[in-house]
DSSP file (Angstrom, degrees, kcal/mol; ACC not computed):
  #  RESIDUE AA STRUCTURE BP1 BP2  ACC     N-H-->O    O-->H-N    N-H-->O    O-->H-N    TCO  KAPPA ALPHA  PHI   PSI    X-CA   Y-CA   Z-CA
    1    1 A X              0   0    0      0, 0.0     2,-0.5     0, 0.0     0, 0.0   0.000 360.0 360.0 360.0 137.8   -0.1    0.0    0.0
    2    2 A X        +     0   0    0     10,-0.1     2,-0.3    11,-0.1     9,-0.0  -0.959 360.0 164.6-113.9 129.8    1.4    3.4   -1.0
    3    3 A X        -     0   0    0     -2,-0.5     9,-1.9     7,-0.0     2,-0.4  -0.903  32.3-122.0-136.6 161.3    0.6    6.4    1.1
    4    4 A X  B     -A   11   0A   0     -2,-0.3     7,-0.2     7,-0.2     2,-0.1  -0.911  29.6-120.9-110.7 141.4    1.8    9.9    1.6
    5    5 A X    >   -     0   0    0      5,-0.8     3,-1.7    -2,-0.4     5,-0.2  -0.373  40.3 -89.5 -71.0 147.7    2.8   11.1    5.0
    6    6 A X  T 3  S+     0   0    0      1,-0.3    -1,-0.1    -2,-0.1     3,-0.1  -0.361 113.2  11.1 -59.9 137.1    1.0   14.1    6.5
    7    7 A X  T 3  S+     0   0    0      1,-0.3     2,-0.3    -3,-0.1    -1,-0.3   0.712 111.1 105.1  66.8  22.6    2.5   17.3    5.6
    8    8 A X    <   -     0   0    0     -3,-1.7    -1,-0.3     2,-0.1    -4,-0.0  -0.947  56.5-160.0-130.6 147.6    4.7   15.6    3.0
    9    9 A X        +     0   0    0     -2,-0.3     2,-0.5    -3,-0.1    -3,-0.1   0.089  65.4 108.7-108.5  18.3    4.5   15.5   -0.8
   10   10 A X        -     0   0    0     -5,-0.2    -5,-0.8    44,-0.0     2,-0.5  -0.868  64.9-140.8 -99.8 130.5    6.6   12.4   -0.9
   11   11 A X  B >   -A    4   0A   0     -2,-0.5     3,-1.3    -7,-0.2    43,-0.3  -0.743   7.9-150.8 -85.9 119.4    5.1    9.0   -1.8
   12   12 A X  T 3  S+     0   0    0     -9,-1.9    43,-2.3    -2,-0.5    44,-0.3   0.826  91.2  57.7 -64.5 -30.2    6.6    6.3    0.5
   13   13 A X  T 3  S+     0   0    0    -10,-0.3    -1,-0.2    41,-0.2     2,-0.2   0.575  91.2  86.2 -81.8  -6.2    6.2    3.6   -2.2
   14   14 A X  S <  S-     0   0    0     -3,-1.3    40,-2.8     1,-0.1    41,-0.2  -0.618  80.4-110.5 -93.1 153.4    8.3    5.3   -4.9
   15   15 A X  B  >  -B   53   0B   0     38,-0.2     4,-3.0    -2,-0.2     5,-0.3  -0.434  29.8-109.6 -77.5 156.0   11.9    5.1   -5.4
   16   16 A X  H  > S+     0   0    0     36,-2.1     4,-2.5    33,-0.3     5,-0.2   0.895 120.2  46.1 -44.9 -52.1   14.2    8.1   -4.8
   17   17 A X  H  > S+     0   0    0     33,-2.3     4,-2.6     1,-0.2     5,-0.3   0.847 112.7  49.3 -68.1 -39.1   14.9    8.5   -8.5
   18   18 A X  H  > S+     0   0    0     32,-0.3     4,-2.1     2,-0.2    -1,-0.2   0.874 112.0  50.6 -65.0 -36.5   11.1    8.1   -9.5
   19   19 A X  H  < S+     0   0    0     -4,-3.0    -2,-0.2     2,-0.2    -1,-0.2   0.925 116.7  38.9 -67.9 -44.0   10.2   10.7   -6.9
   20   20 A X  H  < S+     0   0    0     -4,-2.5    -2,-0.2    -5,-0.3    -3,-0.2   0.950 128.1  31.9 -68.4 -48.0   12.8   13.2   -8.1
   21   21 A X  H >< S-     0   0    0     -4,-2.6     3,-1.9    -5,-0.2    -3,-0.2   0.735  85.1-149.4 -88.2 -22.2   12.3   12.6  -11.8
   22   22 A X  T 3< S-     0   0    0     -4,-2.1    -4,-0.1    -5,-0.3    -3,-0.1   0.922  81.7 -41.9  49.7  47.4    8.5   11.7  -11.9
   23   23 A X  T 3  S+     0   0    0      1,-0.3    -1,-0.3    -6,-0.2     2,-0.1   0.239 110.9 126.8  92.0 -16.8    9.3    9.5  -14.9
   24   24 A X    <   -     0   0    0     -3,-1.9    -1,-0.3    -6,-0.2     3,-0.1  -0.451  48.2-157.0 -75.8 148.3   11.7   11.8  -16.7
   25   25 A X  S    S+     0   0    0      1,-0.2    11,-2.8    -2,-0.1    12,-0.4   0.643  77.3  29.5 -92.3 -19.0   15.1   10.8  -17.8
   26   26 A X  E     -C   35   0C   0      9,-0.3     2,-0.4    10,-0.1     9,-0.2  -0.964  64.0-146.1-142.1 154.7   16.5   14.3  -17.9
   27   27 A X  E     -C   34   0C   0      7,-2.9     7,-3.4    -2,-0.3     2,-0.6  -0.970  17.7-133.0-119.4 136.4   16.0   17.6  -16.3
   28   28 A X  E     +C   33   0C   0     -2,-0.4     2,-0.5     5,-0.2     5,-0.2  -0.794  27.6 175.3 -89.6 118.0   16.5   21.0  -18.0
   29   29 A X  E >  S-C   32   0C   0      3,-4.2     3,-2.4    -2,-0.6    47,-0.0  -0.959  71.3 -26.3-128.4 118.9   18.5   23.4  -16.0
   30   30 A X  T 3  S-     0   0    0     -2,-0.5    -1,-0.1     1,-0.3     3,-0.1   0.788 126.3 -49.5  59.4  31.5   19.4   26.8  -17.5
   31   31 A X  T 3  S+     0   0    0      1,-0.3     2,-0.4     0, 0.0    -1,-0.3   0.386 116.3 112.5  86.2  -6.1   19.1   25.3  -21.0
   32   32 A X  E <   -C   29   0C   0     -3,-2.4    -3,-4.2     2,-0.0     2,-0.6  -0.845  63.4-136.1-101.2 141.0   21.3   22.4  -20.3
   33   33 A X  E     -C   28   0C   0     -2,-0.4     2,-0.4    -5,-0.2    -5,-0.2  -0.847  24.5-172.2 -92.3 119.4   19.9   18.9  -20.3
   34   34 A X  E     -C   27   0C   0     -7,-3.4    -7,-2.9    -2,-0.6     2,-0.1  -0.926  30.3-108.8-117.2 140.5   21.2   16.8  -17.3
   35   35 A X  E  >  -C   26   0C   0     -2,-0.4     4,-2.5    -9,-0.2    -9,-0.3  -0.372  28.1-128.2 -61.4 138.5   20.6   13.1  -16.8
   36   36 A X  H  > S+     0   0    0    -11,-2.8     4,-2.7     1,-0.2     5,-0.2   0.837 109.0  53.6 -66.7 -30.0   18.1   12.7  -13.9
   37   37 A X  H  > S+     0   0    0    -12,-0.4     4,-2.5     2,-0.2    -1,-0.2   0.931 108.1  48.9 -70.9 -38.1   20.6   10.3  -12.1
   38   38 A X  H  > S+     0   0    0      2,-0.2     4,-1.0     1,-0.2    -2,-0.2   0.931 111.7  50.8 -61.0 -43.0   23.4   12.8  -12.3
   39   39 A X  H >< S+     0   0    0     -4,-2.5     3,-1.0     1,-0.2     4,-0.5   0.934 107.8  51.8 -55.9 -48.9   20.9   15.4  -10.9
   40   40 A X  H ><>S+     0   0    0     -4,-2.7     3,-2.6     1,-0.3     5,-1.6   0.931 105.0  57.8 -54.7 -45.2   20.0   13.0   -8.0
   41   41 A X  H ><5S+     0   0    0     -4,-2.5     3,-2.0     1,-0.3    -1,-0.3   0.813  92.3  67.6 -59.0 -27.8   23.8   12.6   -7.2
   42   42 A X  T <<5S+     0   0    0     -4,-1.0    -1,-0.3    -3,-1.0    -2,-0.2   0.727 102.3  47.8 -61.2 -22.2   24.0   16.3   -6.8
   43   43 A X  T < 5S-     0   0    0     -3,-2.6    -1,-0.3    -4,-0.5    -2,-0.2   0.040 129.1 -98.4-106.7  25.7   21.9   15.8   -3.7
   44   44 A X  T < 5S+     0   0    0     -3,-2.0     2,-0.8     1,-0.2    -3,-0.2   0.639  83.6 131.3  66.0  19.3   24.0   12.9   -2.5
   45   45 A X      < +     0   0    0     -5,-1.6     2,-0.4    -6,-0.1    -1,-0.2  -0.852  33.2 162.0-101.3  98.3   21.8   10.1   -3.9
   46   46 A X    >   -     0   0    0     -2,-0.8     3,-2.2    -5,-0.1     2,-0.2  -0.879  46.2 -29.6-123.3 144.6   24.3    7.9   -5.7
   47   47 A X  G >  S+     0   0    0     -2,-0.4     3,-1.2     1,-0.3     4,-0.2  -0.299 129.6   8.2  61.8-127.0   24.1    4.4   -6.8
   48   48 A X  G >  S+     0   0    0      1,-0.2     3,-1.5     2,-0.2     4,-0.4   0.715 119.7  71.3 -60.9 -27.3   21.9    2.1   -4.9
   49   49 A X  G X  S+     0   0    0     -3,-2.2     3,-0.6     1,-0.3   -33,-0.3   0.775  87.9  64.1 -66.0 -24.8   20.5    5.0   -2.9
   50   50 A X  G <  S+     0   0    0     -3,-1.2   -33,-2.3     1,-0.2   -32,-0.3   0.664 102.5  49.8 -73.2 -12.4   18.7    6.2   -6.0
   51   51 A X  G <  S+     0   0    0     -3,-1.5    -1,-0.2    -4,-0.2    -2,-0.2   0.449  84.8 119.9 -96.7  -7.4   16.7    3.0   -5.9
   52   52 A X  S <  S-     0   0    0     -3,-0.6   -36,-2.1    -4,-0.4     2,-0.2  -0.242  72.4-108.1 -55.8 144.1   15.8    3.2   -2.2
   53   53 A X  B >   -B   15   0B   0    -38,-0.2     3,-1.4     1,-0.1     4,-0.4  -0.568  20.1-131.5 -70.7 140.0   12.1    3.4   -1.3
   54   54 A X  G >  S+     0   0    0    -40,-2.8     3,-1.7   -43,-0.3   -42,-0.2   0.892 106.1  65.4 -59.7 -36.7   11.2    6.9    0.0
   55   55 A X  G 3  S+     0   0    0    -43,-2.3    -1,-0.3     1,-0.2   -42,-0.1   0.774 100.2  49.7 -54.9 -27.9    9.5    5.1    3.0
   56   56 A X  G <  S+     0   0    0     -3,-1.4    -1,-0.2   -44,-0.3    -2,-0.2   0.526  86.0 112.8 -90.0  -8.4   12.9    3.9    4.2
   57   57 A X    <   -     0   0    0     -3,-1.7     2,-0.1    -4,-0.4    -3,-0.0  -0.270  65.0-121.1 -72.9 155.2   14.7    7.2    4.1
   58   58 A X     >  -     0   0    0      1,-0.1     4,-2.4     4,-0.0     5,-0.1  -0.283  35.2 -97.4 -78.5 172.2   16.0    9.0    7.3
   59   59 A X  H  > S+     0   0    0      1,-0.2     4,-1.6     2,-0.2     5,-0.1   0.853 125.4  50.2 -53.9 -44.2   14.8   12.4    8.1
   60   60 A X  H  > S+     0   0    0      2,-0.2     4,-2.6     1,-0.2     5,-0.2   0.877 110.6  50.0 -71.3 -41.3   17.9   14.0    6.6
   61   61 A X  H  > S+     0   0    0      1,-0.2     4,-2.8     2,-0.2    -2,-0.2   0.922 109.0  52.6 -61.2 -41.9   17.5   12.0    3.3
   62   62 A X  H  X S+     0   0    0     -4,-2.4     4,-2.2     2,-0.2    -2,-0.2   0.880 107.3  51.5 -63.2 -36.1   13.9   13.0    3.1
   63   63 A X  H  X S+     0   0    0     -4,-1.6     4,-2.4     2,-0.2    -2,-0.2   0.935 110.2  49.0 -54.6 -55.1   14.9   16.6    3.4
   64   64 A X  H  X S+     0   0    0     -4,-2.6     4,-2.6     1,-0.2    -2,-0.2   0.923 111.4  50.8 -55.9 -46.4   17.5   16.3    0.6
   65   65 A X  H  X S+     0   0    0     -4,-2.8     4,-1.9     1,-0.2    -1,-0.2   0.920 110.1  48.2 -58.1 -47.1   14.9   14.6   -1.5
   66   66 A X  H  X S+     0   0    0     -4,-2.2     4,-2.4     1,-0.2    -1,-0.2   0.861 110.3  52.7 -64.2 -37.7   12.4   17.3   -1.0
   67   67 A X  H  X S+     0   0    0     -4,-2.4     4,-2.5     2,-0.2     5,-0.2   0.916 106.5  52.9 -66.7 -41.6   15.0   19.9   -1.7
   68   68 A X  H  X S+     0   0    0     -4,-2.6     4,-1.5     1,-0.2    -2,-0.2   0.858 110.5  48.4 -56.2 -40.4   15.8   18.2   -5.0
   69   69 A X  H  X S+     0   0    0     -4,-1.9     4,-2.3     2,-0.2    -1,-0.2   0.871 111.8  46.5 -70.1 -40.4   12.2   18.3   -6.0
   70   70 A X  H  X S+     0   0    0     -4,-2.4     4,-2.7     2,-0.2    -2,-0.2   0.917 112.0  51.3 -68.9 -39.3   11.7   22.0   -5.2
   71   71 A X  H  X S+     0   0    0     -4,-2.5     4,-2.2     2,-0.2    -2,-0.2   0.890 111.4  48.6 -64.2 -36.2   14.9   23.0   -7.0
   72   72 A X  H  X S+     0   0    0     -4,-1.5     4,-2.5    -5,-0.2     5,-0.2   0.966 112.3  47.9 -65.5 -51.5   13.7   21.1  -10.1
   73   73 A X  H  X S+     0   0    0     -4,-2.3     4,-2.1     1,-0.2    -2,-0.2   0.870 112.2  49.8 -61.3 -38.3   10.3   22.7   -9.9
   74   74 A X  H  X S+     0   0    0     -4,-2.7     4,-2.2     2,-0.2    -1,-0.2   0.944 110.6  49.7 -60.7 -49.6   11.8   26.1   -9.5
   75   75 A X  H  X S+     0   0    0     -4,-2.2     4,-1.8     1,-0.2    -2,-0.2   0.910 112.4  47.7 -56.5 -49.2   14.1   25.6  -12.4
   76   76 A X  H  X S+     0   0    0     -4,-2.5     4,-0.9     1,-0.2    -1,-0.2   0.878 111.9  47.9 -68.7 -37.1   11.3   24.4  -14.6
   77   77 A X  H  X S+     0   0    0     -4,-2.1     4,-0.9    -5,-0.2    -1,-0.2   0.847 109.5  56.3 -72.0 -31.9    9.0   27.3  -13.7
   78   78 A X  H  < S+     0   0    0     -4,-2.2    -2,-0.2     1,-0.2     3,-0.2   0.883 111.6  41.2 -58.4 -44.5   11.9   29.8  -14.3
   79   79 A X  H  < S+     0   0    0     -4,-1.8    -1,-0.2     1,-0.2    -2,-0.2   0.547 113.6  52.7 -90.1 -11.2   12.4   28.6  -17.8
   80   80 A X  H  < S+     0   0    0     -4,-0.9     2,-0.3    -5,-0.2    -1,-0.2   0.584  89.4  91.8 -99.4 -12.0    8.7   28.3  -18.7
   81   81 A X  S  < S-     0   0    0     -4,-0.9     3,-0.1    -3,-0.2     2,-0.1  -0.647  84.5-110.5 -83.9 141.4    7.8   31.8  -17.6
   82   82 A X        -     0   0    0     -2,-0.3     2,-0.2     1,-0.1    -2,-0.1  -0.398  39.0 -99.8 -67.7 142.6    7.9   34.5  -20.3
   83   83 A X        -     0   0    0     -4,-0.1     2,-0.4    -2,-0.1    -1,-0.1  -0.377  34.3-145.8 -62.5 132.0   10.7   37.0  -19.9
   84   84 A X        -     0   0    0     -2,-0.2     2,-0.3    -3,-0.1    -1,-0.1  -0.792  13.0-124.7-101.4 144.0    9.7   40.4  -18.4
   85   85 A X              0   0    0     -2,-0.4     0, 0.0     1,-0.1     0, 0.0  -0.674 360.0 360.0 -85.5 143.0   11.2   43.6  -19.5
   86   86 A X              0   0    0     -2,-0.3    -1,-0.1     0, 0.0    -2,-0.0   0.475 360.0 360.0 -87.0 360.0   12.8   45.7  -16.7
């Protein structure tokens, strides 16, 4: 059974890489395409840690995972917003 913890947007039954990437193989950062696994490693999720179930992560790992998701969402919204003149 998969559930989300209260006050969290993390699904316990998903893997770290699935939670960060939401099915995408790459992330666009500043016009550069970065492999999702490389992006996850920037938040210290390397190798087998990327396949861990979110439900078994420590509090610190969950915080890093949430940060990776927030950063990715912010980058996506920055590049999809139209440029405004100053």
